PASEBA-325555 format. One record per atom (N, C-alpha, C): x, y, z; residue in one letter. Coordinates in Angstrom, 2 decimals. Example, Ala and Ser with C-alpha at 12.3 -4.5 7.8 and 13.67 -1.06 7.14 Angstrom:
2
PT         X         Y         Z   residu
PT     13.19     -5.69      7.80        A
PT     12.30     -4.50      7.80        A
PT     13.20     -3.30      7.80        A
PT     12.85     -2.25      7.08        S
PT     13.67     -1.06      7.14        S
PT     12.90      0.03      7.87        S
//
This chain:
210
PT         X         Y         Z   residu
PT      0.84     -1.20      0.00        M
PT      0.00      0.00      0.00        M
PT      0.88      1.25      0.00        M
PT      0.57      2.19     -0.85        T
PT      1.37      3.40     -0.96        T
PT      1.14      4.32      0.23        T
PT      2.22      4.82      0.78        T
PT      2.13      5.84      1.82        T
PT      2.24      7.19      1.14        T
PT      1.19      8.00      1.28        H
PT      1.17      9.28      0.59        H
PT      2.02     10.31      1.33        H
PT      2.68     11.16      0.56        A
PT      3.60     12.14      1.14        A
PT      2.86     13.28      1.85        A
PT      1.61     13.49      1.48        Y
PT      0.85     14.56      2.13        Y
PT     -0.64     14.23      2.10        Y
PT     -1.38     14.95      2.92        S
PT     -2.82     14.70      3.08        S
PT     -3.57     14.97      1.78        S
PT     -4.62     14.18      1.52        P
PT     -5.44     14.45      0.33        P
PT     -6.11     15.81      0.38        P
PT     -6.17     16.42      1.56        L
PT     -6.76     17.76      1.68        L
PT     -5.98     18.79      0.86        L
PT     -4.69     18.53      0.64        Y
PT     -3.85     19.46     -0.12        Y
PT     -3.79     19.12     -1.60        Y
PT     -4.30     17.95     -1.96        L
PT     -4.12     17.47     -3.33        L
PT     -4.81     18.35     -4.36        L
PT     -6.01     18.82     -4.05        A
PT     -6.73     19.66     -5.02        A
PT     -5.94     20.93     -5.33        A
PT     -5.39     21.56     -4.31        K
PT     -4.64     22.81     -4.52        K
PT     -3.33     22.53     -5.26        K
PT     -2.63     21.47     -4.85        A
PT     -1.35     21.13     -5.48        A
PT     -1.54     20.81     -6.96        A
PT     -2.57     20.02     -7.27        S
PT     -2.79     19.62     -8.66        S
PT     -3.23     20.80     -9.52        S
PT     -4.03     21.71     -8.94        R
PT     -4.41     22.92     -9.69        R
PT     -3.19     23.79     -9.99        R
PT     -2.31     23.92     -8.98        A
PT     -1.12     24.76     -9.16        A
PT     -0.21     24.20    -10.25        A
PT      0.00     22.87    -10.26        V
PT      0.86     22.27    -11.28        V
PT      0.19     22.36    -12.65        V
PT     -1.13     22.17    -12.69        G
PT     -1.85     22.33    -13.95        G
PT     -1.71     23.74    -14.50        G
PT     -1.88     24.73    -13.63        N
PT     -1.74     26.12    -14.06        N
PT     -0.30     26.44    -14.46        N
PT      0.66     25.86    -13.74        M
PT      2.08     26.04    -14.07        M
PT      2.37     25.56    -15.49        M
PT      1.89     24.37    -15.82        L
PT      2.13     23.81    -17.15        L
PT      1.39     24.61    -18.21        L
PT      0.17     25.04    -17.90        H
PT     -0.61     25.89    -18.79        H
PT      0.18     27.16    -19.12        H
PT      0.73     27.80    -18.09        D
PT      1.51     29.03    -18.31        D
PT      2.71     28.76    -19.20        D
PT      3.44     27.69    -18.91        A
PT      4.65     27.37    -19.66        A
PT      4.35     27.18    -21.15        A
PT      3.31     26.41    -21.44        V
PT      3.01     26.03    -22.82        V
PT      2.17     27.07    -23.55        V
PT      1.09     27.52    -22.91        L
PT      0.12     28.37    -23.61        L
PT      0.39     29.87    -23.44        L
PT      1.04     30.25    -22.36        E
PT      1.34     31.68    -22.17        E
PT      2.75     32.03    -22.66        E
PT      3.70     31.11    -22.48        F
PT      5.09     31.41    -22.83        F
PT      5.62     30.60    -24.01        F
PT      4.77     29.75    -24.60        G
PT      5.12     29.07    -25.84        G
PT      6.17     27.99    -25.74        G
PT      6.37     27.43    -24.55        M
PT      7.36     26.36    -24.40        M
PT      6.76     25.02    -24.80        M
PT      7.61     24.07    -25.14        K
PT      7.14     22.71    -25.39        K
PT      6.92     22.04    -24.02        K
PT      5.81     21.34    -23.90        G
PT      5.46     20.73    -22.62        G
PT      6.53     19.80    -22.09        G
PT      7.08     18.96    -22.97        A
PT      8.11     18.00    -22.54        A
PT      9.36     18.73    -22.06        A
PT      9.73     19.80    -22.77        D
PT     10.92     20.56    -22.39        D
PT     10.74     21.21    -21.02        D
PT      9.56     21.78    -20.81        F
PT      9.34     22.44    -19.51        F
PT      9.32     21.42    -18.38        F
PT      8.67     20.28    -18.60        L
PT      8.62     19.27    -17.53        L
PT     10.01     18.74    -17.19        L
PT     10.91     18.70    -18.17        N
PT     12.30     18.35    -17.88        N
PT     12.93     19.37    -16.94        N
PT     12.65     20.66    -17.17        L
PT     13.16     21.71    -16.29        L
PT     12.54     21.60    -14.90        L
PT     11.26     21.29    -14.87        F
PT     10.53     21.10    -13.61        F
PT     11.21     20.03    -12.76        F
PT     11.61     18.94    -13.41        I
PT     12.28     17.84    -12.71        I
PT     13.70     18.23    -12.31        I
PT     14.40     18.96    -13.20        Q
PT     15.77     19.38    -12.89        Q
PT     15.82     20.33    -11.70        Q
PT     14.82     21.19    -11.59        S
PT     14.74     22.09    -10.44        S
PT     14.34     21.23     -9.24        S
PT     14.39     21.80     -8.05        D
PT     13.94     21.02     -6.90        D
PT     12.46     21.20     -6.64        D
PT     11.76     21.90     -7.55        V
PT     10.33     22.15     -7.35        V
PT      9.55     20.84     -7.39        V
PT      9.88     19.97     -8.35        A
PT      9.20     18.67     -8.42        A
PT      9.40     17.88     -7.13        A
PT     10.64     17.87     -6.65        E
PT     10.95     17.13     -5.43        E
PT     10.23     17.70     -4.21        E
PT     10.10     19.02     -4.17        Q
PT      9.40     19.65     -3.04        Q
PT      7.92     19.24     -3.01        Q
PT      7.32     19.14     -4.18        I
PT      5.92     18.70     -4.25        I
PT      5.82     17.23     -3.89        I
PT      6.74     16.41     -4.41        E
PT      6.74     14.98     -4.09        E
PT      6.84     14.73     -2.59        E
PT      7.63     15.55     -1.91        S
PT      7.85     15.35     -0.48        S
PT      6.77     15.99      0.38        S
PT      5.86     16.76     -0.27        G
PT      4.75     17.35      0.47        G
PT      5.11     18.60      1.23        G
PT      6.10     19.36      0.75        N
PT      6.46     20.62      1.39        N
PT      5.27     21.58      1.32        N
PT      4.72     21.99      2.47        P
PT      3.51     22.82      2.48        P
PT      3.66     24.11      1.67        P
PT      4.87     24.66      1.64        K
PT      5.11     25.90      0.89        K
PT      4.80     25.71     -0.59        K
PT      5.01     24.48     -1.09        Y
PT      4.82     24.21     -2.51        Y
PT      3.47     23.61     -2.84        Y
PT      2.95     22.78     -1.95        I
PT      1.66     22.14     -2.27        I
PT      0.47     23.01     -1.90        I
PT      0.69     24.04     -1.09        A
PT     -0.44     24.86     -0.67        A
PT     -0.15     26.35     -0.71        A
PT      1.13     26.72     -0.86        G
PT      1.48     28.13     -0.71        G
PT      1.84     28.88     -1.97        G
PT      1.94     28.19     -3.10        K
PT      2.37     28.86     -4.33        K
PT      1.34     28.67     -5.44        K
PT      1.20     29.71     -6.24        S
PT      0.32     29.62     -7.41        S
PT      1.06     28.93     -8.54        S
PT      0.33     28.59     -9.59        G
PT      0.96     27.98    -10.75        G
PT      2.00     28.89    -11.38        G
PT      1.69     30.19    -11.46        L
PT      2.63     31.14    -12.05        L
PT      3.90     31.23    -11.20        L
PT      3.74     31.23     -9.88        E
PT      4.91     31.28     -9.00        E
PT      5.78     30.04     -9.17        E
PT      5.15     28.88     -9.33        L
PT      5.91     27.65     -9.58        L
PT      6.67     27.75    -10.89        L
PT      5.99     28.22    -11.93        F
PT      6.63     28.37    -13.24        F
PT      7.84     29.28    -13.16        F
PT      7.67     30.44    -12.53        L
PT      8.76     31.41    -12.42        L
PT      9.94     30.84    -11.65        L
PT      9.65     30.07    -10.60        E
PT     10.72     29.48     -9.80        E
PT     11.48     28.42    -10.59        E
PT     10.76     27.58    -11.33        V
PT     11.41     26.57    -12.16        V
PT     12.35     27.24    -13.15        V
PT     11.88     28.28    -13.82        M
PT     12.69     28.93    -14.84        M
PT     13.92     29.61    -14.24        M
PT     13.73     30.26    -13.11        E
PT     14.85     30.95    -12.48        E
PT     15.92     29.96    -12.00        E
PT     15.46     28.83    -11.44        K
PT     16.41     27.86    -10.89        K
PT     17.14     27.07    -11.98        K
PT     16.53     26.90    -13.12        T
PT     17.13     26.07    -14.16        T
PT     17.81     26.87    -15.27        T
PT     17.33     28.07    -15.53        T
PT     17.90     28.87    -16.62        T
PT     18.53     30.17    -16.14        T
PT     18.22     30.55    -14.90        G
PT     18.72     31.82    -14.39        G
PT     17.96     33.02    -14.90        G
PT     16.93     32.76    -15.73        E
PT     16.14     33.85    -16.30        E
PT     15.05     34.27    -15.33        E
PT     14.90     35.56    -15.15        A
PT     13.82     36.09    -14.31        A
PT     12.71     36.59    -15.23        A
PT     11.63     35.85    -15.30        F
PT     10.49     36.24    -16.14        F
PT      9.63     37.23    -15.38        F
PT      9.02     38.14    -16.11        H
PT      8.07     39.06    -15.50        H
PT      6.71     38.80    -16.15        H
PT      5.75     38.43    -15.32        A
PT      4.44     38.09    -15.89        A
PT      3.35     38.45    -14.90        A
PT      2.23     38.84    -15.45        E
PT      1.06     39.13    -14.62        E
PT      0.24     37.86    -14.47        E
PT     -0.31     37.62    -13.28        P
PT     -1.15     36.43    -13.09        P
PT     -2.34     36.43    -14.05        P
PT     -2.67     35.26    -14.56        V
PT     -3.85     35.11    -15.41        V
PT     -5.07     35.12    -14.49        V
PT     -6.07     35.91    -14.85        E
PT     -7.22     36.05    -13.96        E
PT     -8.03     34.77    -13.85        E
PT     -8.19     34.09    -14.94        S
PT     -8.91     32.82    -14.88        S
PT     -8.34     31.88    -15.93        S
PT     -8.24     30.62    -15.56        Y
PT     -7.68     29.63    -16.47        Y
PT     -8.79     28.82    -17.11        Y
PT     -8.70     28.65    -18.43        E
PT     -9.56     27.69    -19.09        E
PT     -8.99     26.32    -18.77        E
PT     -9.83     25.37    -18.58        R
PT     -9.35     24.02    -18.26        R
PT     -8.89     23.34    -19.54        R
PT     -7.71     23.72    -19.98        S
PT     -7.16     23.23    -21.24        S
PT     -6.63     21.81    -21.08        S
PT     -6.34     21.17    -22.21        S
PT     -5.76     19.83    -22.19        S
PT     -4.38     19.86    -21.52        S
PT     -3.65     20.97    -21.71        V
PT     -2.34     21.11    -21.09        V
PT     -2.50     21.20    -19.57        V
PT     -3.44     22.00    -19.13        Y
PT     -3.73     22.09    -17.69        Y
PT     -4.03     20.70    -17.14        Y
PT     -4.86     19.94    -17.86        W
PT     -5.27     18.62    -17.38        W
PT     -4.07     17.70    -17.18        W
PT     -3.08     17.77    -18.09        V
PT     -1.89     16.92    -17.95        V
PT     -1.20     17.21    -16.62        V
PT     -0.99     18.48    -16.29        G
PT     -0.35     18.82    -15.02        G
PT     -1.19     18.42    -13.82        G
PT     -2.49     18.64    -13.94        W
PT     -3.43     18.29    -12.86        W
PT     -3.42     16.79    -12.60        W
PT     -3.55     16.02    -13.68        M
PT     -3.63     14.57    -13.55        M
PT     -2.30     13.97    -13.13        M
PT     -1.20     14.53    -13.66        L
PT      0.14     14.06    -13.32        L
PT      0.40     14.19    -11.81        L
PT     -0.06     15.29    -11.24        T
PT      0.11     15.52     -9.79        T
PT     -0.73     14.54     -8.99        T
PT     -1.97     14.32     -9.44        H
PT     -2.82     13.33     -8.78        H
PT     -2.16     11.96     -8.80        H
PT     -1.61     11.58     -9.96        Y
PT     -1.05     10.24    -10.08        Y
PT      0.25     10.12     -9.29        Y
PT      1.03     11.18     -9.25        Q
PT      2.26     11.15     -8.45        Q
PT      1.92     10.93     -6.98        Q
PT      0.90     11.65     -6.52        W
PT      0.46     11.50     -5.12        W
PT     -0.08     10.09     -4.88        W
PT     -0.91      9.62     -5.79        H
PT     -1.55      8.31     -5.66        H
PT     -0.53      7.17     -5.65        H
PT      0.44      7.24     -6.56        S
PT      1.37      6.12     -6.75        S
PT      2.61      6.19     -5.88        S
PT      2.96      7.42     -5.44        G
PT      4.19      7.59     -4.68        G
PT      5.44      7.57     -5.56        G
PT      5.26      7.48     -6.87        R
PT      6.41      7.51     -7.79        R
PT      6.88      8.94     -7.96        R
PT      8.10      9.10     -8.43        T
PT      8.59     10.44     -8.74        T
PT      7.98     10.90    -10.06        T
PT      7.94     12.23    -10.25        F
PT      7.51     12.76    -11.55        F
PT      8.42     12.22    -12.65        F
PT      9.71     12.13    -12.36        Q
PT     10.67     11.64    -13.36        Q
PT     10.36     10.21    -13.77        Q
PT     10.06      9.37    -12.79        S
PT      9.76      7.97    -13.07        S
PT      8.51      7.84    -13.95        S
PT      7.50      8.62    -13.64        I
PT      6.25      8.56    -14.41        I
PT      6.50      9.03    -15.84        I
PT      7.17     10.18    -15.98        L
PT      7.36     10.77    -17.30        L
PT      8.37     10.01    -18.16        L
PT      9.27      9.25    -17.54        S
PT     10.20      8.45    -18.32        S
PT      9.49      7.28    -18.99        S
PT      8.35      6.88    -18.43        T
PT      7.56      5.79    -19.00        T
PT      6.41      6.30    -19.86        T
PT      5.78      7.36    -19.40        I
PT      4.64      7.93    -20.13        I
PT      4.95      9.41    -20.37        I
PT      5.62      9.75    -21.46        P
PT      6.03     11.14    -21.68        P
PT      4.86     12.09    -21.91        P
PT      5.17     13.36    -21.88        Y
PT      4.16     14.42    -21.97        Y
PT      3.20     14.22    -23.13        Y
PT      3.73     13.96    -24.33        D
PT      2.87     13.85    -25.51        D
PT      1.86     12.69    -25.38        D
PT      2.29     11.61    -24.73        E
PT      1.37     10.48    -24.52        E
PT      0.29     10.86    -23.51        E
PT      0.69     11.57    -22.47        L
PT     -0.30     12.02    -21.48        L
PT     -1.32     12.94    -22.14        L
PT     -0.83     13.83    -22.99        L
PT     -1.72     14.75    -23.70        L
PT     -2.70     13.98    -24.57        L
PT     -2.23     12.88    -25.14        G
PT     -3.09     12.05    -25.99        G
PT     -4.20     11.33    -25.23        G
PT     -4.03     11.22    -23.91        L
PT     -5.06     10.56    -23.08        L
PT     -6.19     11.51    -22.69        L
PT     -5.99     12.80    -22.94        Y
PT     -6.96     13.81    -22.51        Y
PT     -8.37     13.52    -23.02        Y
PT     -8.46     13.20    -24.31        G
PT     -9.77     13.01    -24.92        G
PT    -10.61     11.93    -24.25        G
PT     -9.96     10.85    -23.83        T
PT    -10.72      9.73    -23.25        T
PT    -10.83      9.80    -21.73        T
PT     -9.96     10.56    -21.08        L
PT     -9.93     10.50    -19.61        L
PT    -10.35     11.78    -18.89        L
PT    -10.37     12.93    -19.58        H
PT    -10.53     14.18    -18.83        H
PT    -11.90     14.31    -18.17        H
PT    -12.89     13.58    -18.68        E
PT    -14.22     13.64    -18.04        E
PT    -14.50     12.40    -17.20        E
PT    -13.55     11.48    -17.16        A
PT    -13.74     10.24    -16.40        A
PT    -13.38     10.45    -14.93        A
PT    -13.82      9.52    -14.10        D
PT    -13.43      9.54    -12.69        D
PT    -11.92      9.40    -12.59        D
PT    -11.31     10.06    -11.59        I
PT     -9.86     10.05    -11.46        I
PT     -9.32      8.62    -11.30        I
PT    -10.09      7.74    -10.71        Q
PT     -9.65      6.35    -10.56        Q
PT     -9.39      5.70    -11.91        Q
PT    -10.16      6.09    -12.92        K
PT     -9.95      5.56    -14.27        K
PT     -8.57      5.97    -14.79        K
PT     -8.18      7.23    -14.53        S
PT     -6.85      7.68    -14.93        S
PT     -5.78      6.90    -14.20        S
PT     -5.99      6.67    -12.90        Y
PT     -5.03      5.88    -12.13        Y
PT     -4.87      4.49    -12.75        Y
PT     -5.99      3.87    -13.09        D
PT     -5.94      2.51    -13.64        D
PT     -5.21      2.48    -14.99        D
PT     -5.48      3.47    -15.84        V
PT     -4.84      3.52    -17.16        V
PT     -3.33      3.72    -17.02        V
PT     -2.92      4.62    -16.14        L
PT     -1.49      4.88    -15.96        L
PT     -0.81      3.70    -15.28        L
PT     -1.49      3.07    -14.34        D
PT     -0.95      1.85    -13.72        D
PT     -0.67      0.80    -14.79        D
PT     -1.60      0.65    -15.72        A
PT     -1.45     -0.35    -16.78        A
PT     -0.28     -0.01    -17.69        A
PT     -0.13      1.28    -18.01        H
PT      1.01      1.72    -18.84        H
PT      2.33      1.36    -18.16        H
PT      2.42      1.66    -16.88        L
PT      3.66      1.43    -16.14        L
PT      3.94     -0.06    -15.99        L
PT      2.88     -0.83    -15.81        A
PT      3.05     -2.28    -15.64        A
PT      3.60     -2.92    -16.92        A
PT      3.22     -2.37    -18.07        K
PT      3.66     -2.94    -19.35        K
PT      5.12     -2.62    -19.66        K
PT      5.61     -1.52    -19.11        S
PT      6.99     -1.13    -19.41        S
PT      7.95     -1.86    -18.48        S
PT      8.97     -2.43    -19.05        E
PT      9.94     -3.20    -18.27        E
PT     10.87     -2.26    -17.52        E
PT     11.08     -2.53    -16.24        S
PT     11.99     -1.70    -15.45        S
PT     13.42     -1.90    -15.94        S
PT     14.24     -0.86    -15.74        K
PT     15.64     -0.95    -16.15        K
PT     16.39     -1.99    -15.33        K
PT     15.95     -2.20    -14.09        L
PT     16.57     -3.24    -13.26        L
PT     16.34     -4.62    -13.89        L
PT     15.11     -4.86    -14.33        K
PT     14.81     -6.16    -14.95        K
PT     15.58     -6.33    -16.25        K
PT     15.66     -5.26    -17.05        T
PT     16.40     -5.32    -18.31        T
PT     17.87     -5.65    -18.06        T
PT     18.47     -4.97    -17.07        A
PT     19.88     -5.20    -16.75        A
PT     20.10     -6.62    -16.22        A
PT     19.17     -7.10    -15.42        R
PT     19.29     -8.47    -14.86        R
PT     19.24     -9.51    -15.97        R
PT     18.29     -9.36    -16.89        K
PT     18.17    -10.32    -17.98        K
PT     19.39    -10.26    -18.90        K
PT     19.92     -9.03    -19.10        H
PT     21.11     -8.88    -19.93        H
PT     22.30     -9.64    -19.34        H
PT     22.35     -9.71    -18.02        R
PT     23.43    -10.44    -17.34        R
PT     23.13    -11.93    -17.23        R
PT     21.91    -12.34    -17.64        G
PT     21.56    -13.75    -17.59        G
PT     21.32    -14.26    -16.19        G
PT     20.83    -13.37    -15.31        L
PT     20.60    -13.75    -13.92        L
PT     19.12    -13.89    -13.62        L
PT     18.78    -14.84    -12.76        T
PT     17.42    -14.92    -12.22        T
PT     17.31    -13.91    -11.08        T
PT     16.08    -13.63    -10.65        Q
PT     15.89    -12.75     -9.50        Q
PT     16.57    -13.33     -8.26        Q
PT     16.49    -14.63     -8.10        E
PT     17.10    -15.29     -6.95        E
PT     18.62    -15.13     -6.98        E
PT     19.22    -15.29     -8.16        A
PT     20.67    -15.15     -8.29        A
PT     21.10    -13.72     -7.98        A
PT     20.33    -12.75     -8.45        L
PT     20.65    -11.35     -8.17        L
PT     20.55    -11.06     -6.67        L
PT     19.55    -11.65     -6.03        A
PT     19.40    -11.47     -4.59        A
PT     20.62    -12.02     -3.85        A
PT     21.08    -13.18     -4.27        N
PT     22.26    -13.80     -3.62        N
PT     23.53    -12.98     -3.86        N
PT     23.68    -12.48     -5.09        L
PT     24.88    -11.72     -5.42        L
PT     24.93    -10.36     -4.74        L
PT     23.76     -9.71     -4.64        S
PT     23.71     -8.34     -4.15        S
PT     23.45     -8.23     -2.65        S
PT     22.85     -9.28     -2.09        G
PT     22.46     -9.19     -0.69        G
PT     21.17     -8.41     -0.48        G
PT     20.51     -8.04     -1.59        V
PT     19.21     -7.38     -1.52        V
PT     18.15     -8.46     -1.56        V
PT     17.13     -8.33     -0.70        S
PT     16.15     -9.42     -0.58        S
PT     15.40     -9.65     -1.88        S
PT     14.99    -10.90     -2.08        L
PT     14.25    -11.29     -3.28        L
PT     12.95    -10.49     -3.41        L
PT     12.23    -10.33     -2.30        N
PT     10.97     -9.58     -2.32        N
PT     11.19     -8.13     -2.74        N
PT     12.30     -7.54     -2.28        T
PT     12.60     -6.16     -2.65        T
PT     12.90     -6.05     -4.14        T
PT     13.68     -6.97     -4.65        I
PT     13.99     -6.98     -6.09        I
PT     12.72     -7.14     -6.91        I
PT     11.85     -8.04     -6.50        R
PT     10.58     -8.23     -7.22        R
PT      9.74     -6.96     -7.22        R
PT      9.71     -6.29     -6.07        A
PT      8.91     -5.06     -5.96        A
PT      9.46     -3.96     -6.89        A
PT     10.79     -3.84     -6.97        Y
PT     11.37     -2.83     -7.85        Y
PT     11.16     -3.19     -9.32        Y
PT     11.24     -4.46     -9.64        E
PT     11.07     -4.86    -11.05        E
PT      9.65     -4.67    -11.54        E
PT      8.68     -4.90    -10.68        R
PT      7.29     -4.70    -11.13        R
PT      6.82     -3.27    -10.88        R
PT      7.76     -2.44    -10.37        K
PT      7.52     -1.02    -10.11        K
PT      6.49     -0.80     -9.03        K
PT      6.34     -1.79     -8.15        G
PT      5.51     -1.59     -6.96        G
PT      6.22     -0.66     -5.98        G
PT      7.56     -0.66     -6.05        K
PT      8.38      0.28     -5.30        K
PT      9.25      1.03     -6.31        K
PT      9.54      2.29     -6.01        D
PT     10.28      3.15     -6.94        D
PT     11.76      3.07     -6.61        D
PT     12.53      2.48     -7.53        L
PT     13.98      2.34     -7.31        L
PT     14.67      3.70     -7.22        L
PT     14.06      4.72     -7.85        N
PT     14.65      6.07     -7.76        N
PT     14.65      6.59     -6.33        N
PT     13.80      6.02     -5.49        K
PT     13.71      6.48     -4.10        K
PT     14.39      5.51     -3.13        K
PT     15.05      4.50     -3.66        A
PT     15.69      3.51     -2.80        A
PT     16.90      4.10     -2.08        A
PT     17.27      3.48     -0.95        Q
PT     18.50      3.87     -0.29        Q
PT     19.65      3.68     -1.27        Q
PT     20.57      4.63     -1.27        F
PT     21.67      4.60     -2.24        F
PT     22.46      3.30     -2.13        F
PT     22.63      2.81     -0.92        E
PT     23.40      1.58     -0.69        E
PT     22.78      0.40     -1.45        E
PT     21.46      0.34     -1.47        I
PT     20.76     -0.76     -2.17        I
PT     21.05     -0.69     -3.67        I
PT     20.95      0.51     -4.23        V
PT     21.18      0.68     -5.67        V
PT     22.64      0.34     -6.02        V
PT     23.57      0.74     -5.15        V
PT     24.98      0.44     -5.37        V
PT     25.22     -1.06     -5.38        V
PT     24.60     -1.76     -4.43        R
PT     24.77     -3.22     -4.35        R
PT     24.20     -3.92     -5.59        R
PT     23.06     -3.45     -6.06        L
PT     22.46     -4.02     -7.26        L
PT     23.35     -3.74     -8.49        L
PT     23.81     -2.49     -8.60        A
PT     24.66     -2.12     -9.74        A
PT     25.96     -2.92     -9.74        A
PT     26.54     -3.12     -8.56        K
PT     27.78     -3.89     -8.46        K
PT     27.56     -5.33     -8.90        K
PT     26.45     -5.91     -8.46        A
PT     26.14     -7.30     -8.83        A
PT     25.88     -7.43    -10.32        A
PT     25.31     -6.37    -10.92        L
PT     24.97     -6.40    -12.35        L
PT     26.09     -5.84    -13.23        L
PT     27.19     -5.40    -12.56        K
PT     28.32     -4.83    -13.29        K
PT     27.90     -3.69    -14.22        K
PT     27.11     -2.77    -13.66        C
PT     26.67     -1.61    -14.43        C
PT     26.76     -0.37    -13.57        C
PT     26.54      0.77    -14.19        D
PT     26.54      2.04    -13.47        D
PT     25.22      2.23    -12.74        D
PT     25.27      2.90    -11.60        V
PT     24.04      3.17    -10.83        V
PT     22.99      3.86    -11.69        V
PT     23.41      4.83    -12.49        A
PT     22.47      5.60    -13.31        A
PT     21.69      4.72    -14.29        A
PT     22.26      3.60    -14.68        E
PT     21.61      2.71    -15.65        E
PT     20.41      1.99    -15.06        E
PT     20.25      2.03    -13.74        L
PT     19.14      1.33    -13.10        L
PT     17.96      2.24    -12.80        L
PT     18.15      3.53    -12.96        H
PT     17.07      4.48    -12.64        H
PT     16.08      4.58    -13.79        H
PT     14.80      4.34    -13.48        D
PT     13.74      4.44    -14.50        D
PT     13.41      5.89    -14.73        D
//
């Protein structure tokens, strides 16, 4: 069972802010959605939301989030007036739904977007934007389940069973299974665990991050 980083009471505000942030980036400033989300992840703004920092999930508007991402990643200080009202655009929905799913799954934004990139999420708008949020969760769960984890790919490349990897690395079999089926996010694992797995697989730590 996923332990959520923050109370569902904050989820509506956090998801609106991220939706508005993405709307501003794409529709107000003409950026490509995928490019901006990469900057979002590179900045610590994504991590602050993932960890449930109240300043970010309840204290900042979408425009403030956008400006902070840009300043932290490009050094550019944008000057913009707040939009009085946002149309619920498809771009807004991607940010809104992405935040809901990050909260629901406990995965990082990076992990989600590495499997289901921005353009694919945008393509789901037509069928999911009027559906119950649980339907979106189910669809994204299915997408992630179909994609093979990098840990599993590396293990098979080395010709090892899960049991053999557990013996070589000293990481428990149940833990390896959970990371391979993405029930647990390897990006959030203790560094020591990732190092032990990488050493057993004779690969770089970075090669195991989804």
